[in-house]
C-alpha positions as CSV (number, residue, x, y, z in Angstrom):
1,X,-74.9,276.8,147.2
2,X,-77.4,276.1,149.8
3,X,-80.7,276.9,150.3
4,X,-80.1,279.1,153.2
5,X,-76.9,280.3,152.3
6,X,-78.7,282.1,149.8
7,X,-81.8,283.1,151.9
8,X,-82.3,283.0,155.6
9,X,-84.8,284.2,158.9
10,X,-83.4,286.7,160.7
11,X,-85.5,288.4,163.3
12,X,-85.6,291.7,160.7
13,X,-87.1,289.0,157.5
14,X,-85.8,287.0,154.8
15,X,-82.1,288.0,155.0
16,X,-80.1,287.6,151.6
17,X,-76.2,288.0,153.0
18,X,-74.8,287.5,149.2
19,X,-76.7,291.0,148.7
20,X,-77.2,292.4,151.5
21,X,-80.7,292.8,151.7
22,X,-83.9,291.9,153.2
23,X,-87.7,291.1,151.8
24,X,-90.8,292.6,153.7
25,X,-88.1,293.1,157.2
26,X,-90.7,294.1,159.7
27,X,-87.8,296.1,161.3
28,X,-85.9,299.2,159.3
29,X,-82.8,297.8,157.6
30,X,-80.1,299.3,155.0
31,X,-81.9,297.7,151.9
32,X,-85.6,296.1,151.8
33,X,-87.2,294.5,148.8
34,X,-91.0,294.8,149.6
35,X,-93.6,292.9,147.9
36,X,-96.5,294.8,148.2
37,X,-98.3,297.5,150.3
38,X,-100.0,295.9,153.0
39,X,-98.3,297.3,156.4
40,X,-97.5,294.0,157.7
41,X,-95.3,293.7,155.1
42,X,-94.4,297.6,153.8
43,X,-93.4,299.1,156.9
44,X,-91.7,302.8,156.6
45,X,-87.7,303.7,157.8
46,X,-85.6,301.9,156.0
47,X,-82.8,303.3,154.4
48,X,-83.6,302.5,150.6
49,X,-86.3,300.5,149.2
50,X,-86.7,298.1,145.9
51,X,-90.2,297.8,144.4
52,X,-92.7,298.1,142.3
53,X,-93.8,301.4,141.0
54,X,-97.5,300.8,142.6
55,X,-96.1,299.9,146.1
56,X,-93.7,302.8,146.3
57,X,-96.5,305.0,145.3
58,X,-98.7,303.5,148.2
59,X,-96.2,303.6,150.4
60,X,-96.2,307.5,150.0
61,X,-99.9,307.8,150.3
62,X,-99.6,305.6,153.6
63,X,-96.5,307.1,155.1
64,X,-95.6,310.0,153.7
65,X,-93.0,310.6,151.1
66,X,-89.8,310.3,153.2
67,X,-91.0,306.8,153.7
68,X,-87.4,305.5,153.0
69,X,-84.2,307.7,152.5
70,X,-84.1,306.4,149.0
71,X,-86.0,304.1,146.8
72,X,-86.0,302.3,143.4
73,X,-88.9,300.9,141.2
74,X,-88.6,297.9,139.8
75,X,-89.9,296.6,136.6
76,X,-92.2,293.1,136.6
77,X,-90.0,290.8,135.1
78,X,-87.0,292.3,134.4
79,X,-84.1,291.2,136.6
80,X,-81.7,293.6,138.8
81,X,-78.3,292.6,139.8
82,X,-77.4,293.3,143.7
83,X,-73.9,292.3,145.2
84,X,-74.1,288.8,142.4
85,X,-77.4,288.1,143.4
86,X,-80.0,288.5,139.9
87,X,-83.3,289.3,141.6
88,X,-86.3,290.1,139.7
89,X,-90.5,290.6,140.3
90,X,-93.1,289.0,138.8
91,X,-97.0,289.0,139.3
92,X,-98.4,288.1,142.6
93,X,-102.1,288.6,141.8
94,X,-102.8,289.8,145.5
95,X,-103.5,293.5,145.0
96,X,-102.2,296.1,143.0
97,X,-98.6,296.5,142.8
98,X,-98.1,292.9,144.2
99,X,-95.2,290.8,143.4
100,X,-93.1,287.9,143.7
101,X,-89.3,288.4,144.2
102,X,-87.0,285.9,142.5
103,X,-83.5,285.5,144.1
104,X,-80.8,283.8,141.6
105,X,-77.2,283.1,142.3
106,X,-75.0,280.2,141.0
107,X,-77.9,278.7,140.0
108,X,-80.1,278.2,142.4
109,X,-83.6,280.2,142.5
110,X,-85.5,281.2,145.3
111,X,-88.6,282.5,144.8
112,X,-90.8,284.5,147.7
113,X,-94.3,284.6,147.6
114,X,-95.4,287.4,149.7
115,X,-99.1,287.4,149.8
116,X,-100.6,285.9,146.7
117,X,-104.1,284.7,145.1
118,X,-105.2,282.9,142.2
119,X,-108.3,284.4,141.3
120,X,-109.0,287.1,138.2
121,X,-109.2,290.4,140.1
122,X,-109.6,293.3,137.7
123,X,-108.1,295.6,140.3
124,X,-104.6,294.3,139.4
125,X,-102.5,291.7,137.4
126,X,-103.1,287.9,137.9
127,X,-100.2,285.7,139.4
128,X,-97.5,284.4,137.3
129,X,-96.1,280.7,138.3
130,X,-92.0,280.9,138.1
131,X,-90.1,277.8,138.0
132,X,-87.7,277.7,140.7
133,X,-85.9,275.5,143.0
134,X,-87.3,276.4,146.7
135,X,-90.5,278.8,146.6
136,X,-91.3,280.5,149.6
137,X,-95.6,280.4,150.3
138,X,-97.6,282.0,152.5
139,X,-100.1,279.9,154.2
140,X,-103.0,282.2,155.7
141,X,-105.9,279.5,154.2
142,X,-103.3,276.6,154.6
143,X,-106.2,273.9,155.7
144,X,-108.4,271.8,153.6
145,X,-111.6,273.6,155.0
146,X,-110.7,276.8,152.9
147,X,-111.8,276.2,149.6
148,X,-113.5,279.6,148.6
149,X,-116.0,279.9,146.3
150,X,-116.8,282.6,143.0
151,X,-115.9,286.3,144.3
152,X,-118.6,286.8,141.5
153,X,-121.7,284.8,143.0
154,X,-120.7,286.3,146.3
155,X,-121.1,290.1,145.1
156,X,-124.5,288.8,143.5
157,X,-126.0,288.0,146.8
158,X,-125.0,291.3,147.9
159,X,-126.6,292.8,144.8
160,X,-129.8,290.6,145.9
161,X,-129.6,291.5,149.0
162,X,-129.9,295.5,147.9
163,X,-132.9,294.7,146.1
164,X,-134.3,292.8,148.8
165,X,-133.7,295.5,151.2
166,X,-134.2,298.9,149.6
167,X,-135.0,300.8,152.8
168,X,-131.6,300.0,154.6
169,X,-128.0,300.7,153.8
170,X,-125.3,298.1,153.3
171,X,-122.5,298.6,155.1
172,X,-119.5,296.7,153.5
173,X,-116.7,296.4,155.7
174,X,-113.7,295.8,153.4
175,X,-109.5,296.7,153.9
176,X,-108.4,299.7,152.5
177,X,-105.7,298.1,150.0
178,X,-106.9,295.9,147.7
179,X,-110.1,294.5,148.6
180,X,-112.1,297.9,148.4
181,X,-111.3,298.6,145.4
182,X,-111.7,295.0,144.3
183,X,-114.9,294.7,145.6
184,X,-116.2,298.1,143.8
185,X,-114.6,296.7,140.8
186,X,-117.0,293.6,140.9
187,X,-120.2,295.6,141.6
188,X,-119.2,297.1,138.4
189,X,-119.2,294.3,136.7
190,X,-121.8,292.6,137.4
191,X,-124.2,295.8,137.0
192,X,-124.2,297.6,139.4
193,X,-124.0,301.5,138.0
194,X,-124.6,304.0,141.0
195,X,-123.0,305.9,143.4
196,X,-121.0,303.2,146.0
197,X,-120.5,305.6,149.2
198,X,-116.7,305.0,150.8
199,X,-115.5,305.8,153.8
200,X,-112.9,308.5,153.6
201,X,-110.2,306.3,154.7
202,X,-110.6,304.7,151.1
203,X,-110.6,308.4,149.5
204,X,-106.6,308.2,148.4
205,X,-106.3,305.0,147.6
206,X,-109.5,304.5,145.1
207,X,-108.4,307.9,143.3
208,X,-105.0,306.2,143.2
209,X,-106.5,302.8,141.4
210,X,-108.3,305.3,139.0
211,X,-105.0,306.7,138.5
212,X,-103.7,303.8,137.3
213,X,-106.4,303.1,134.6
214,X,-108.3,301.1,137.0
215,X,-112.2,302.4,136.6
216,X,-114.3,302.2,139.7
217,X,-117.2,304.4,138.8
218,X,-119.3,307.0,140.3
219,X,-118.1,306.9,144.4
220,X,-119.7,309.2,146.7
221,X,-118.3,310.4,149.9
222,X,-120.3,308.4,153.2
223,X,-118.4,311.0,155.8
224,X,-120.8,313.6,155.4
225,X,-123.0,314.1,158.3
226,X,-125.9,316.2,157.6
227,X,-128.7,314.2,159.6
228,X,-130.5,313.1,156.4
229,X,-130.5,309.1,157.6
230,X,-133.1,308.2,154.7
231,X,-130.7,309.6,151.8
232,X,-128.5,306.3,152.4
233,X,-131.2,303.7,152.1
234,X,-130.5,301.0,149.3
235,X,-126.9,302.9,149.4
236,X,-124.1,300.5,149.2
237,X,-121.2,301.6,151.6
238,X,-117.8,300.6,151.6
239,X,-115.3,301.2,154.5
240,X,-112.5,300.0,156.6
241,X,-113.8,296.8,159.1
242,X,-112.7,298.8,162.4
243,X,-115.2,301.8,160.5
244,X,-118.9,300.3,161.6
245,X,-117.9,299.3,164.9
246,X,-117.4,303.2,166.0
247,X,-119.9,306.3,166.2
248,X,-119.6,307.2,162.3
249,X,-121.4,303.8,161.2
250,X,-124.6,305.2,163.3
251,X,-126.0,307.8,161.0
252,X,-127.0,304.7,158.3
253,X,-130.9,303.1,158.3
254,X,-131.0,299.9,159.9
255,X,-128.1,299.2,158.0
256,X,-127.5,295.4,157.0
257,X,-124.0,294.8,158.1
258,X,-121.2,292.7,156.1
259,X,-117.5,292.2,155.7
260,X,-116.0,291.1,152.4
261,X,-113.1,288.3,153.5
262,X,-111.8,284.9,153.1
263,X,-112.4,284.4,156.7
264,X,-116.1,284.4,156.8
265,X,-116.2,281.4,155.1
266,X,-116.4,280.7,159.3
267,X,-119.4,280.9,160.4
268,X,-117.9,281.6,164.0
269,X,-116.3,284.5,162.6
270,X,-118.8,286.2,161.6
271,X,-121.4,285.8,164.3
272,X,-118.2,287.2,166.3
273,X,-118.1,290.2,164.1
274,X,-122.2,290.6,164.3
275,X,-122.1,290.2,160.3
276,X,-125.3,289.7,158.8
277,X,-124.0,289.1,155.4
278,X,-120.8,287.1,155.3
279,X,-119.1,287.5,151.9
280,X,-116.4,285.1,151.1
281,X,-114.3,287.2,149.3
282,X,-110.6,286.0,149.9
283,X,-107.3,288.0,148.2
284,X,-105.5,284.6,149.5
285,X,-104.7,281.4,147.8
286,X,-106.7,278.5,148.7
287,X,-106.1,275.5,150.4
288,X,-106.9,273.9,146.6
289,X,-105.0,277.2,145.0
290,X,-101.8,276.7,147.7
291,X,-101.3,272.9,146.5
292,X,-101.5,273.6,142.9
293,X,-99.2,276.5,142.5
294,X,-96.9,274.5,144.8
295,X,-96.5,272.1,141.8
296,X,-96.8,274.4,139.0
297,X,-93.6,276.3,140.3
298,X,-91.6,272.7,140.0
299,X,-89.8,273.3,143.8
300,X,-88.6,270.6,144.8
301,X,-88.0,272.2,148.3
302,X,-90.9,274.8,150.0
303,X,-90.6,276.9,152.9
304,X,-93.9,278.0,154.4
305,X,-94.8,281.1,156.3
306,X,-97.0,283.7,158.3
307,X,-100.5,281.1,158.6
308,X,-101.0,277.3,158.8
309,X,-97.2,276.4,158.4
310,X,-97.8,272.8,159.9
311,X,-100.6,271.3,157.7
312,X,-98.7,272.8,154.5
313,X,-95.5,271.3,155.5
314,X,-97.3,267.7,156.4
315,X,-98.7,268.2,152.5
316,X,-95.7,268.9,150.9
317,X,-93.9,265.7,153.0
318,X,-96.6,263.1,152.1
319,X,-96.2,264.4,148.2
320,X,-92.2,263.7,148.3
321,X,-91.8,267.4,148.5
322,X,-89.3,268.7,151.0
323,X,-90.6,271.0,153.3
324,X,-90.0,273.5,156.2
325,X,-91.9,276.0,158.3
326,X,-90.3,279.7,158.7
327,X,-91.8,280.7,161.6
328,X,-91.3,284.6,161.0
329,X,-93.0,286.8,162.9
330,X,-94.9,290.2,162.2
331,X,-96.9,288.8,159.4
332,X,-101.2,289.5,160.3
333,X,-103.8,288.8,157.3
334,X,-104.3,292.7,157.0
335,X,-105.3,291.7,153.2
336,X,-108.3,289.3,154.2
């Protein structure tokens, strides 16, 4: 069997004809396999969805219990057969419940990574390389300029700033699913044990993380408008980045604007957003991690999607690995 016969791009997403399913389709389909809960990968309206328990729960939180006509929970490492195709889910290390999806038939194995990172994250399972013939990798940060620092050092910078400016609130923009909970957990690991204030948009997801055994410590709402601006002095406030451009953010005393993202490595992006304290904390693999992961899979062929596709394809070719860009559309960098 040729790899494109087992899995190939269609307008809806990656399609497996033998199993009659799509991986992370961008349009409603009859059967969807979902890698993780970010909205660019997990959409409502499919007839049947197969994903990890956590991803299904996150989709229900975001879209309502009827996000699909039917759903089935996949256990990591276990194999399910769909139309003669063996399918298994493996940890991707991106956010809670995120998974790579391995598709295998007639001795050919293709692994679709979804989004992934290689750094340890206390809020989700670490990435596990899966041996395969073809590896489908994301390319969000697939340029050599992207080499991300240790996230503990970035959180230490935040804690130092809080100590240096005790009269100011620190407003940390962090995406609602994955990044916000990771920043909270990193703050706790660094010894910040006081209440962390969160925007209302984070409450359900933080509560869900806690229900899955991920301790986030004392959290307090940051949406109560009682006119007492000074009570947020010295506070760390976490919310979705868009919220800090809204009227809601004006309640805080002389705030320090921070943003946790791999894109904060690019100073111009920080300036454009008016970010005073850029925190380089990424939920995607950087350049070195992308090329190392390709090597660990042992894949003889690499398909590259959503990101800096051409640079990674060129690296593969220079290193004797067959590669092609998939040019899939509809995927963004919501998780970073």
